[in-house]
ZABA-983959 format. One record per residue (C-alpha): residue number from 1; y, x negated, z; residue in three letters. Coordinates in steps of 0.02 Angstrom, whole numbers, plus 50000, padded with zeros to 5 digits. Example, Ala and Ser with C-alpha at 12.3 -4.5 7.8 and 13.67 -1.06 7.14 Angstrom:
2
+-----+-------+-------+-------+-----+
|   k |    c2 |    c1 |    c3 |   r |
+-----+-------+-------+-------+-----+
|   1 | 49775 | 49385 | 50390 | ALA |
|   2 | 49947 | 49316 | 50357 | SER |
+-----+-------+-------+-------+-----+
END
This chain:
457
+-----+-------+-------+-------+-----+
|   k |    c2 |    c1 |    c3 |   r |
+-----+-------+-------+-------+-----+
|   1 | 49099 | 50207 | 51412 | MET |
|   2 | 49084 | 50400 | 51345 | THR |
|   3 | 49200 | 50500 | 51217 | LEU |
|   4 | 49224 | 50666 | 51244 | ARG |
|   5 | 49264 | 50803 | 51101 | SER |
|   6 | 49402 | 50918 | 51171 | ASP |
|   7 | 49338 | 51058 | 51054 | HIS |
|   8 | 49165 | 51109 | 51140 | ALA |
|   9 | 49126 | 50986 | 51297 | GLY |
|  10 | 49020 | 50873 | 51153 | SER |
|  11 | 49004 | 50688 | 51228 | THR |
|  12 | 48960 | 50557 | 51119 | VAL |
|  13 | 48936 | 50368 | 51209 | THR |
|  14 | 49047 | 50249 | 51104 | SER |
|  15 | 48910 | 50092 | 51132 | GLY |
|  16 | 48844 | 50037 | 50985 | HIS |
|  17 | 48685 | 49946 | 51037 | ALA |
|  18 | 48555 | 50080 | 50945 | ASP |
|  19 | 48565 | 50209 | 50819 | SER |
|  20 | 48549 | 50356 | 50908 | THR |
|  21 | 48663 | 50500 | 50837 | PRO |
|  22 | 48835 | 50577 | 50956 | PRO |
|  23 | 48749 | 50684 | 51096 | VAL |
|  24 | 48807 | 50887 | 51077 | ARG |
|  25 | 48823 | 50995 | 51231 | ALA |
|  26 | 48847 | 51145 | 51188 | SER |
|  27 | 48868 | 51219 | 50979 | GLU |
|  28 | 48860 | 51412 | 51036 | SER |
|  29 | 49050 | 51391 | 51024 | ASP |
|  30 | 49069 | 51253 | 50878 | ARG |
|  31 | 49029 | 51360 | 50737 | SER |
|  32 | 49159 | 51456 | 50651 | PRO |
|  33 | 49146 | 51667 | 50650 | THR |
|  34 | 49113 | 51735 | 50489 | ALA |
|  35 | 49280 | 51769 | 50469 | ASP |
|  36 | 49370 | 51634 | 50518 | ALA |
|  37 | 49456 | 51527 | 50381 | PRO |
|  38 | 49364 | 51368 | 50344 | SER |
|  39 | 49441 | 51199 | 50367 | PRO |
|  40 | 49473 | 51173 | 50182 | SER |
|  41 | 49560 | 51362 | 50187 | GLU |
|  42 | 49646 | 51281 | 50335 | ARG |
|  43 | 49730 | 51135 | 50272 | PHE |
|  44 | 49787 | 51208 | 50108 | ALA |
|  45 | 49876 | 51356 | 50202 | ALA |
|  46 | 49956 | 51225 | 50312 | SER |
|  47 | 49968 | 51051 | 50229 | GLN |
|  48 | 50022 | 50992 | 50035 | MET |
|  49 | 49903 | 50982 | 49936 | SER |
|  50 | 49879 | 50812 | 49908 | THR |
|  51 | 49704 | 50791 | 49950 | TYR |
|  52 | 49564 | 50894 | 49927 | GLY |
|  53 | 49457 | 50885 | 50085 | PRO |
|  54 | 49257 | 50893 | 50086 | LEU |
|  55 | 49201 | 51036 | 50150 | PRO |
|  56 | 49154 | 51002 | 50333 | ILE |
|  57 | 49262 | 50966 | 50496 | LEU |
|  58 | 49212 | 50815 | 50567 | PRO |
|  59 | 49206 | 50796 | 50772 | ASP |
|  60 | 49168 | 50670 | 50846 | ILE |
|  61 | 49086 | 50496 | 50808 | ALA |
|  62 | 49021 | 50319 | 50870 | THR |
|  63 | 48950 | 50185 | 50751 | GLY |
|  64 | 48928 | 50239 | 50581 | SER |
|  65 | 48860 | 50394 | 50644 | ARG |
|  66 | 48972 | 50551 | 50626 | LEU |
|  67 | 48961 | 50735 | 50694 | VAL |
|  68 | 49036 | 50882 | 50631 | ASP |
|  69 | 49098 | 51055 | 50723 | THR |
|  70 | 48974 | 51149 | 50667 | SER |
|  71 | 48840 | 51014 | 50735 | GLY |
|  72 | 48763 | 50942 | 50604 | THR |
|  73 | 48749 | 50747 | 50579 | SER |
|  74 | 48779 | 50622 | 50444 | TYR |
|  75 | 48779 | 50435 | 50417 | ILE |
|  76 | 48961 | 50368 | 50378 | ASP |
|  77 | 48919 | 50245 | 50215 | LEU |
|  78 | 49122 | 50278 | 50197 | THR |
|  79 | 49193 | 50183 | 50339 | GLY |
|  80 | 49360 | 50278 | 50333 | GLY |
|  81 | 49369 | 50190 | 50131 | ILE |
|  82 | 49352 | 50023 | 50198 | ALA |
|  83 | 49455 | 50058 | 50373 | VAL |
|  84 | 49309 | 50054 | 50492 | ASN |
|  85 | 49263 | 49877 | 50496 | LEU |
|  86 | 49182 | 49906 | 50676 | LEU |
|  87 | 49124 | 50097 | 50653 | GLY |
|  88 | 49199 | 50234 | 50732 | HIS |
|  89 | 49251 | 50212 | 50925 | CYS |
|  90 | 49196 | 50031 | 50933 | HIS |
|  91 | 49209 | 49972 | 51125 | PRO |
|  92 | 49293 | 49829 | 51095 | ALA |
|  93 | 49440 | 49919 | 50998 | LEU |
|  94 | 49454 | 50077 | 51121 | VAL |
|  95 | 49466 | 49937 | 51249 | GLY |
|  96 | 49615 | 49825 | 51174 | ALA |
|  97 | 49703 | 50021 | 51124 | LEU |
|  98 | 49679 | 50086 | 51323 | THR |
|  99 | 49735 | 49926 | 51402 | GLU |
| 100 | 49888 | 49904 | 51278 | GLN |
| 101 | 49919 | 50090 | 51279 | GLY |
| 102 | 49933 | 50075 | 51470 | ASN |
| 103 | 50054 | 49923 | 51472 | ARG |
| 104 | 50191 | 49937 | 51327 | LEU |
| 105 | 50176 | 50061 | 51148 | TRP |
| 106 | 50332 | 50020 | 51051 | HIS |
| 107 | 50485 | 49910 | 51052 | LEU |
| 108 | 50544 | 49904 | 50871 | SER |
| 109 | 50591 | 49750 | 50773 | ASN |
| 110 | 50726 | 49715 | 50882 | VAL |
| 111 | 50607 | 49622 | 51013 | PHE |
| 112 | 50428 | 49549 | 50964 | THR |
| 113 | 50274 | 49556 | 51074 | ASN |
| 114 | 50135 | 49446 | 51117 | GLU |
| 115 | 50004 | 49553 | 51052 | PRO |
| 116 | 50117 | 49526 | 50889 | ALA |
| 117 | 50136 | 49345 | 50895 | LEU |
| 118 | 49961 | 49310 | 50930 | GLN |
| 119 | 49907 | 49404 | 50787 | LEU |
| 120 | 50040 | 49305 | 50667 | ALA |
| 121 | 49995 | 49159 | 50729 | GLU |
| 122 | 49782 | 49191 | 50725 | ARG |
| 123 | 49817 | 49229 | 50546 | LEU |
| 124 | 49916 | 49105 | 50497 | THR |
| 125 | 49807 | 48985 | 50566 | ALA |
| 126 | 49646 | 49024 | 50479 | ASN |
| 127 | 49723 | 49050 | 50291 | THR |
| 128 | 49821 | 48963 | 50173 | PHE |
| 129 | 49987 | 49050 | 50229 | ALA |
| 130 | 50123 | 48991 | 50336 | ASP |
| 131 | 50224 | 49181 | 50394 | ARG |
| 132 | 50163 | 49364 | 50422 | VAL |
| 133 | 50269 | 49500 | 50409 | PHE |
| 134 | 50179 | 49668 | 50482 | PHE |
| 135 | 50206 | 49837 | 50421 | SER |
| 136 | 50075 | 49967 | 50447 | ASN |
| 137 | 49986 | 50011 | 50284 | SER |
| 138 | 49908 | 49931 | 50145 | GLY |
| 139 | 50045 | 50022 | 50028 | ALA |
| 140 | 50177 | 49943 | 50139 | GLU |
| 141 | 50109 | 49776 | 50129 | ALA |
| 142 | 50105 | 49771 | 49947 | ASN |
| 143 | 50252 | 49850 | 49936 | GLU |
| 144 | 50344 | 49705 | 50028 | ALA |
| 145 | 50230 | 49575 | 49955 | ALA |
| 146 | 50289 | 49643 | 49780 | LEU |
| 147 | 50475 | 49660 | 49855 | LYS |
| 148 | 50444 | 49479 | 49925 | LEU |
| 149 | 50407 | 49409 | 49742 | ALA |
| 150 | 50562 | 49473 | 49654 | ARG |
| 151 | 50680 | 49395 | 49786 | ARG |
| 152 | 50592 | 49241 | 49777 | HIS |
| 153 | 50626 | 49235 | 49601 | ALA |
| 154 | 50818 | 49299 | 49624 | TRP |
| 155 | 50846 | 49178 | 49737 | ASN |
| 156 | 50765 | 49039 | 49614 | ARG |
| 157 | 50879 | 49096 | 49473 | TRP |
| 158 | 51044 | 49116 | 49604 | VAL |
| 159 | 51016 | 48932 | 49657 | ALA |
| 160 | 51005 | 48872 | 49464 | THR |
| 161 | 51182 | 48972 | 49427 | GLN |
| 162 | 51363 | 48866 | 49405 | PRO |
| 163 | 51447 | 49019 | 49521 | THR |
| 164 | 51419 | 49096 | 49703 | ASP |
| 165 | 51411 | 49274 | 49616 | GLU |
| 166 | 51321 | 49258 | 49461 | PRO |
| 167 | 51296 | 49435 | 49374 | ASP |
| 168 | 51151 | 49522 | 49413 | PRO |
| 169 | 51120 | 49595 | 49224 | SER |
| 170 | 51087 | 49406 | 49193 | ASP |
| 171 | 50930 | 49397 | 49302 | PHE |
| 172 | 50767 | 49430 | 49199 | THR |
| 173 | 50621 | 49343 | 49299 | LYS |
| 174 | 50565 | 49507 | 49379 | TYR |
| 175 | 50426 | 49535 | 49276 | GLY |
| 176 | 50251 | 49607 | 49356 | ILE |
| 177 | 50101 | 49592 | 49289 | VAL |
| 178 | 49953 | 49726 | 49339 | SER |
| 179 | 49772 | 49754 | 49294 | LEU |
| 180 | 49722 | 49910 | 49223 | GLU |
| 181 | 49624 | 50025 | 49341 | LEU |
| 182 | 49683 | 49941 | 49490 | SER |
| 183 | 49782 | 50021 | 49639 | PHE |
| 184 | 49881 | 49941 | 49752 | HIS |
| 185 | 49971 | 50099 | 49854 | GLY |
| 186 | 50067 | 50253 | 49855 | ARG |
| 187 | 50242 | 50213 | 49866 | THR |
| 188 | 50365 | 50219 | 49721 | PHE |
| 189 | 50341 | 50010 | 49685 | PHE |
| 190 | 50164 | 50010 | 49721 | THR |
| 191 | 50119 | 50163 | 49608 | VAL |
| 192 | 50207 | 50089 | 49480 | SER |
| 193 | 50112 | 49929 | 49494 | THR |
| 194 | 49964 | 50001 | 49478 | GLY |
| 195 | 49844 | 50055 | 49334 | GLY |
| 196 | 49816 | 50209 | 49339 | ASN |
| 197 | 49960 | 50313 | 49231 | SER |
| 198 | 49895 | 50465 | 49317 | THR |
| 199 | 49971 | 50429 | 49479 | TYR |
| 200 | 50135 | 50377 | 49416 | ARG |
| 201 | 50131 | 50539 | 49294 | THR |
| 202 | 50304 | 50644 | 49334 | GLY |
| 203 | 50396 | 50547 | 49448 | PHE |
| 204 | 50535 | 50477 | 49318 | GLY |
| 205 | 50579 | 50300 | 49252 | PRO |
| 206 | 50470 | 50199 | 49347 | THR |
| 207 | 50541 | 50002 | 49386 | PRO |
| 208 | 50562 | 49910 | 49275 | ALA |
| 209 | 50459 | 49757 | 49200 | GLY |
| 210 | 50282 | 49796 | 49251 | ILE |
| 211 | 50148 | 49765 | 49132 | GLY |
| 212 | 49952 | 49798 | 49139 | HIS |
| 213 | 49811 | 49709 | 49055 | VAL |
| 214 | 49640 | 49754 | 49053 | PRO |
| 215 | 49505 | 49664 | 49201 | PRO |
| 216 | 49442 | 49482 | 49152 | ASN |
| 217 | 49524 | 49487 | 48990 | ASP |
| 218 | 49597 | 49323 | 48999 | ILE |
| 219 | 49679 | 49308 | 48835 | ASP |
| 220 | 49794 | 49485 | 48869 | ALA |
| 221 | 49834 | 49392 | 49022 | LEU |
| 222 | 49883 | 49233 | 48944 | THR |
| 223 | 50014 | 49342 | 48829 | ASN |
| 224 | 50068 | 49452 | 48954 | ALA |
| 225 | 50132 | 49314 | 49092 | VAL |
| 226 | 50260 | 49196 | 49031 | GLY |
| 227 | 50454 | 49138 | 49062 | PRO |
| 228 | 50515 | 49323 | 49130 | ASP |
| 229 | 50363 | 49346 | 49267 | THR |
| 230 | 50406 | 49332 | 49448 | ALA |
| 231 | 50200 | 49371 | 49490 | ALA |
| 232 | 50043 | 49415 | 49446 | VAL |
| 233 | 49956 | 49552 | 49585 | ILE |
| 234 | 49777 | 49551 | 49578 | LEU |
| 235 | 49641 | 49633 | 49683 | GLU |
| 236 | 49481 | 49506 | 49706 | PRO |
| 237 | 49380 | 49670 | 49670 | ILE |
| 238 | 49456 | 49826 | 49576 | VAL |
| 239 | 49398 | 49949 | 49709 | ALA |
| 240 | 49463 | 50116 | 49664 | GLU |
| 241 | 49454 | 50084 | 49464 | GLY |
| 242 | 49268 | 50057 | 49466 | GLY |
| 243 | 49215 | 49909 | 49589 | ILE |
| 244 | 49251 | 49771 | 49456 | ILE |
| 245 | 49252 | 49586 | 49535 | THR |
| 246 | 49358 | 49485 | 49447 | LEU |
| 247 | 49258 | 49345 | 49335 | ASP |
| 248 | 49323 | 49176 | 49438 | PRO |
| 249 | 49373 | 49100 | 49263 | ASN |
| 250 | 49490 | 49254 | 49269 | PHE |
| 251 | 49550 | 49222 | 49441 | LEU |
| 252 | 49580 | 49014 | 49406 | VAL |
| 253 | 49686 | 49076 | 49248 | ALA |
| 254 | 49775 | 49193 | 49321 | ALA |
| 255 | 49821 | 49024 | 49451 | ARG |
| 256 | 49862 | 48896 | 49319 | SER |
| 257 | 49958 | 49044 | 49214 | LEU |
| 258 | 50086 | 49071 | 49356 | CYS |
| 259 | 50087 | 48867 | 49412 | ASP |
| 260 | 50148 | 48848 | 49234 | THR |
| 261 | 50276 | 49007 | 49235 | HIS |
| 262 | 50342 | 48975 | 49424 | ASP |
| 263 | 50261 | 49152 | 49450 | ALA |
| 264 | 50177 | 49207 | 49624 | LEU |
| 265 | 50014 | 49235 | 49607 | LEU |
| 266 | 49971 | 49384 | 49758 | ILE |
| 267 | 49795 | 49445 | 49789 | PHE |
| 268 | 49799 | 49626 | 49868 | ASP |
| 269 | 49671 | 49608 | 50004 | GLU |
| 270 | 49677 | 49764 | 50098 | VAL |
| 271 | 49501 | 49822 | 50042 | GLN |
| 272 | 49402 | 49646 | 50029 | THR |
| 273 | 49467 | 49586 | 50167 | GLY |
| 274 | 49410 | 49539 | 50361 | LEU |
| 275 | 49251 | 49482 | 50297 | HIS |
| 276 | 49210 | 49633 | 50204 | ARG |
| 277 | 49144 | 49535 | 50040 | THR |
| 278 | 49079 | 49368 | 50155 | GLY |
| 279 | 49232 | 49277 | 50183 | PRO |
| 280 | 49387 | 49304 | 50283 | LEU |
| 281 | 49484 | 49344 | 50130 | TYR |
| 282 | 49399 | 49345 | 49970 | ALA |
| 283 | 49519 | 49216 | 49904 | TYR |
| 284 | 49407 | 49089 | 50000 | MET |
| 285 | 49278 | 49108 | 49877 | THR |
| 286 | 49343 | 49163 | 49732 | ALA |
| 287 | 49346 | 49027 | 49623 | GLY |
| 288 | 49209 | 48950 | 49505 | GLN |
| 289 | 49049 | 48898 | 49609 | ASN |
| 290 | 49135 | 48978 | 49767 | GLY |
| 291 | 49278 | 48872 | 49762 | ALA |
| 292 | 49456 | 48944 | 49831 | SER |
| 293 | 49581 | 49018 | 49715 | VAL |
| 294 | 49747 | 48981 | 49830 | ARG |
| 295 | 49870 | 49130 | 49815 | PRO |
| 296 | 50053 | 49129 | 49870 | ASP |
| 297 | 50035 | 49271 | 49940 | ILE |
| 298 | 49886 | 49412 | 50005 | ILE |
| 299 | 49900 | 49556 | 50071 | THR |
| 300 | 49772 | 49632 | 50216 | SER |
| 301 | 49761 | 49819 | 50298 | ALA |
| 302 | 49616 | 49960 | 50322 | LYS |
| 303 | 49490 | 49832 | 50426 | GLY |
| 304 | 49628 | 49745 | 50498 | LEU |
| 305 | 49660 | 49877 | 50631 | GLY |
| 306 | 49498 | 49931 | 50613 | GLY |
| 307 | 49527 | 50119 | 50605 | GLY |
| 308 | 49730 | 50080 | 50682 | PHE |
| 309 | 49848 | 50087 | 50563 | PRO |
| 310 | 49919 | 49906 | 50509 | ILE |
| 311 | 49957 | 49809 | 50352 | GLY |
| 312 | 50012 | 49625 | 50335 | ALA |
| 313 | 50080 | 49538 | 50197 | THR |
| 314 | 50040 | 49327 | 50234 | LEU |
| 315 | 50138 | 49205 | 50124 | ALA |
| 316 | 50158 | 49016 | 50124 | SER |
| 317 | 50334 | 48930 | 50193 | ALA |
| 318 | 50388 | 48907 | 50014 | ARG |
| 319 | 50396 | 49099 | 49974 | VAL |
| 320 | 50412 | 49182 | 50142 | ALA |
| 321 | 50596 | 49088 | 50147 | GLU |
| 322 | 50670 | 49208 | 50043 | SER |
| 323 | 50643 | 49362 | 50138 | PHE |
| 324 | 50798 | 49309 | 50241 | GLU |
| 325 | 50851 | 49424 | 50381 | ARG |
| 326 | 50899 | 49620 | 50340 | GLY |
| 327 | 50796 | 49598 | 50177 | THR |
| 328 | 50642 | 49684 | 50229 | HIS |
| 329 | 50590 | 49773 | 50385 | GLY |
| 330 | 50485 | 49909 | 50467 | SER |
| 331 | 50516 | 50002 | 50637 | THR |
| 332 | 50350 | 50025 | 50678 | PHE |
| 333 | 50283 | 49857 | 50585 | GLY |
| 334 | 50198 | 49733 | 50732 | GLY |
| 335 | 50210 | 49862 | 50865 | ASN |
| 336 | 50102 | 49804 | 51019 | PRO |
| 337 | 49963 | 49947 | 50997 | LEU |
| 338 | 49918 | 49889 | 50820 | ALA |
| 339 | 49930 | 49707 | 50847 | CYS |
| 340 | 49810 | 49718 | 50986 | SER |
| 341 | 49679 | 49827 | 50902 | VAL |
| 342 | 49697 | 49689 | 50773 | ALA |
| 343 | 49666 | 49527 | 50882 | ASN |
| 344 | 49534 | 49629 | 50952 | ALA |
| 345 | 49437 | 49656 | 50776 | VAL |
| 346 | 49488 | 49467 | 50735 | LEU |
| 347 | 49390 | 49443 | 50912 | ASP |
| 348 | 49239 | 49541 | 50866 | THR |
| 349 | 49216 | 49512 | 50678 | VAL |
| 350 | 49231 | 49320 | 50687 | SER |
| 351 | 49038 | 49315 | 50765 | ASP |
| 352 | 48937 | 49244 | 50634 | PRO |
| 353 | 48778 | 49347 | 50686 | ALA |
| 354 | 48899 | 49480 | 50643 | LEU |
| 355 | 48924 | 49402 | 50492 | GLN |
| 356 | 48756 | 49360 | 50407 | ALA |
| 357 | 48697 | 49548 | 50487 | ALA |
| 358 | 48825 | 49597 | 50377 | ALA |
| 359 | 48755 | 49503 | 50235 | ALA |
| 360 | 48574 | 49574 | 50250 | GLU |
| 361 | 48633 | 49752 | 50256 | ARG |
| 362 | 48717 | 49737 | 50117 | SER |
| 363 | 48567 | 49663 | 50016 | ASP |
| 364 | 48469 | 49816 | 50083 | GLN |
| 365 | 48595 | 49928 | 50026 | LEU |
| 366 | 48607 | 49857 | 49861 | ARG |
| 367 | 48415 | 49846 | 49854 | THR |
| 368 | 48399 | 50020 | 49911 | GLY |
| 369 | 48527 | 50074 | 49751 | LEU |
| 370 | 48438 | 49977 | 49629 | GLU |
| 371 | 48273 | 50050 | 49670 | THR |
| 372 | 48362 | 50222 | 49656 | ILE |
| 373 | 48440 | 50199 | 49482 | GLY |
| 374 | 48264 | 50126 | 49450 | ASN |
| 375 | 48164 | 50280 | 49503 | LYS |
| 376 | 48293 | 50420 | 49448 | THR |
| 377 | 48409 | 50350 | 49304 | GLY |
| 378 | 48572 | 50392 | 49380 | LEU |
| 379 | 48625 | 50224 | 49421 | PHE |
| 380 | 48629 | 50098 | 49292 | GLU |
| 381 | 48703 | 49945 | 49389 | GLU |
| 382 | 48751 | 49892 | 49565 | VAL |
| 383 | 48924 | 49810 | 49580 | ARG |
| 384 | 49026 | 49735 | 49713 | GLY |
| 385 | 48993 | 49610 | 49844 | ARG |
| 386 | 48948 | 49622 | 50041 | GLY |
| 387 | 48988 | 49799 | 50100 | MET |
| 388 | 49113 | 49855 | 49945 | LEU |
| 389 | 48989 | 49924 | 49838 | LEU |
| 390 | 48984 | 50029 | 49688 | GLY |
| 391 | 48844 | 50111 | 49601 | ALA |
| 392 | 48873 | 50153 | 49413 | ALA |
| 393 | 48825 | 50299 | 49350 | LEU |
| 394 | 48691 | 50290 | 49188 | ALA |
| 395 | 48778 | 50370 | 49018 | LYS |
| 396 | 48699 | 50523 | 49035 | ALA |
| 397 | 48756 | 50575 | 49206 | HIS |
| 398 | 48943 | 50515 | 49192 | ARG |
| 399 | 49095 | 50597 | 49264 | GLY |
| 400 | 48952 | 50669 | 49401 | ARG |
| 401 | 49009 | 50536 | 49527 | ALA |
| 402 | 49099 | 50690 | 49625 | LYS |
| 403 | 48942 | 50795 | 49606 | GLU |
| 404 | 48862 | 50657 | 49676 | PHE |
| 405 | 48970 | 50657 | 49823 | GLN |
| 406 | 48921 | 50836 | 49879 | LEU |
| 407 | 48738 | 50818 | 49840 | ALA |
| 408 | 48736 | 50656 | 49971 | ALA |
| 409 | 48838 | 50774 | 50096 | LEU |
| 410 | 48702 | 50906 | 50095 | GLU |
| 411 | 48585 | 50754 | 50142 | HIS |
| 412 | 48664 | 50698 | 50283 | GLY |
| 413 | 48762 | 50541 | 50186 | VAL |
| 414 | 48951 | 50521 | 50203 | LEU |
| 415 | 48998 | 50435 | 50023 | ALA |
| 416 | 49155 | 50388 | 49932 | LEU |
| 417 | 49188 | 50374 | 49731 | LEU |
| 418 | 49263 | 50246 | 49649 | ALA |
| 419 | 49333 | 50343 | 49485 | GLY |
| 420 | 49223 | 50474 | 49383 | PRO |
| 421 | 49079 | 50364 | 49367 | ASP |
| 422 | 49054 | 50249 | 49524 | VAL |
| 423 | 49001 | 50293 | 49691 | THR |
| 424 | 49079 | 50181 | 49809 | ARG |
| 425 | 48994 | 50121 | 49986 | LEU |
| 426 | 49118 | 50020 | 50106 | THR |
| 427 | 49032 | 50049 | 50287 | PRO |
| 428 | 49045 | 49952 | 50446 | ALA |
| 429 | 48998 | 49803 | 50432 | LEU |
| 430 | 48894 | 49831 | 50607 | ASN |
| 431 | 48795 | 49967 | 50510 | LEU |
| 432 | 48620 | 49944 | 50568 | THR |
| 433 | 48476 | 49940 | 50496 | GLU |
| 434 | 48404 | 50096 | 50521 | ASP |
| 435 | 48559 | 50178 | 50504 | GLU |
| 436 | 48564 | 50097 | 50324 | ALA |
| 437 | 48380 | 50159 | 50278 | ALA |
| 438 | 48435 | 50338 | 50355 | GLU |
| 439 | 48596 | 50317 | 50215 | GLY |
| 440 | 48469 | 50272 | 50076 | LEU |
| 441 | 48355 | 50417 | 50099 | ASP |
| 442 | 48489 | 50534 | 50092 | GLY |
| 443 | 48563 | 50459 | 49942 | LEU |
| 444 | 48386 | 50450 | 49855 | ALA |
| 445 | 48372 | 50648 | 49878 | LYS |
| 446 | 48533 | 50672 | 49838 | ALA |
| 447 | 48498 | 50561 | 49689 | ALA |
| 448 | 48341 | 50654 | 49630 | ALA |
| 449 | 48394 | 50835 | 49660 | GLU |
| 450 | 48564 | 50784 | 49541 | LEU |
| 451 | 48448 | 50683 | 49408 | ALA |
| 452 | 48331 | 50822 | 49387 | GLY |
| 453 | 48160 | 50740 | 49494 | LYS |
| 454 | 48080 | 50750 | 49642 | THR |
| 455 | 48080 | 50570 | 49733 | THR |
| 456 | 47873 | 50559 | 49719 | SER |
| 457 | 47900 | 50553 | 49524 | GLN |
+-----+-------+-------+-------+-----+
END
């Protein structure tokens, strides 16, 4: 199957059997004229300035290779921020989307549909969960999880009251405990729950009852969780906050504290799920000696759709029953297009050979980043697990993650940040050995450039 760019007749084959760059038919009319506005200028003139896009304009891609409108080719180690689980334009996902697009697009929540039923059945069959709520993004999945936790606490409180209409002001079990440096989305509830105060400043009073503790600080968590706590929400790996893997003892303590205080444990697996960190979901091996730490709710998105927007909130039956009819909803949640693509994602990532290859690529990237750090002094530590990795800048270079990202871009590699001091890599699980090697070569050149050294020194 061949996909065609509308810009200038460029073509790219969507098969992923090799690492051949996308083929371009003509470059003569692709390069902008001297007086043409840049993509950044066009963005600033037409869109709200909530983002600062990199100074290239992506045009066409396949697998982990991307080509911009000038014809420059890049190795993509960003995976659309952990979204493109199988790279760009994977044939199985394109096929599922095309087939469903020719059959049934959108229904709303007035109906259910076969792709959504199949996806829910598969997710519940392969996790602790009994019920699923579908939405369109990680933020929406986390919003639903937080609302569900508070609703669950409310219903249990109401059931203990002597009157059918208790005074809502008497209800106090609505506390949410989160982590400093965490990120759970950009809705008002989720951004308030996240641990970056910059993101919630300037929007007025935040929802009451939300507290934050440092990652892996069991004493602080113990002091924060109490009788008025409705839920504790954690990312098994604090991604945007610096790729900080939560200690198994910390996660076990969180489970124990929630049990003690009749609170719910929520795992935000928006980035860690779908085999990105090894198992289907990180909670499955997050405990001591690789044991499971069972949550009450998990959230999933990003890789679940492989590039097509979808979110899912998974819960046990005991918790899920608190979402009675009309208490929450989503017009587009569980639409046939998204669920068809997600089913194709599950079909593909369930292959043990793919999972094994992803583990090998993770080792290759980790070893390569450690080598770069040893040679250049730029990195002091490689963090993370699976295909969610972070290279922490050494003390002398802290604050230069953005600078390194731009240097990597100049050397043909797309990389991400996890704060100002960490380079984040979230590549596709089907990244090839050659693509990983090429990406590491570009990162090595960028690192040597920033460290003021040559790769031969």
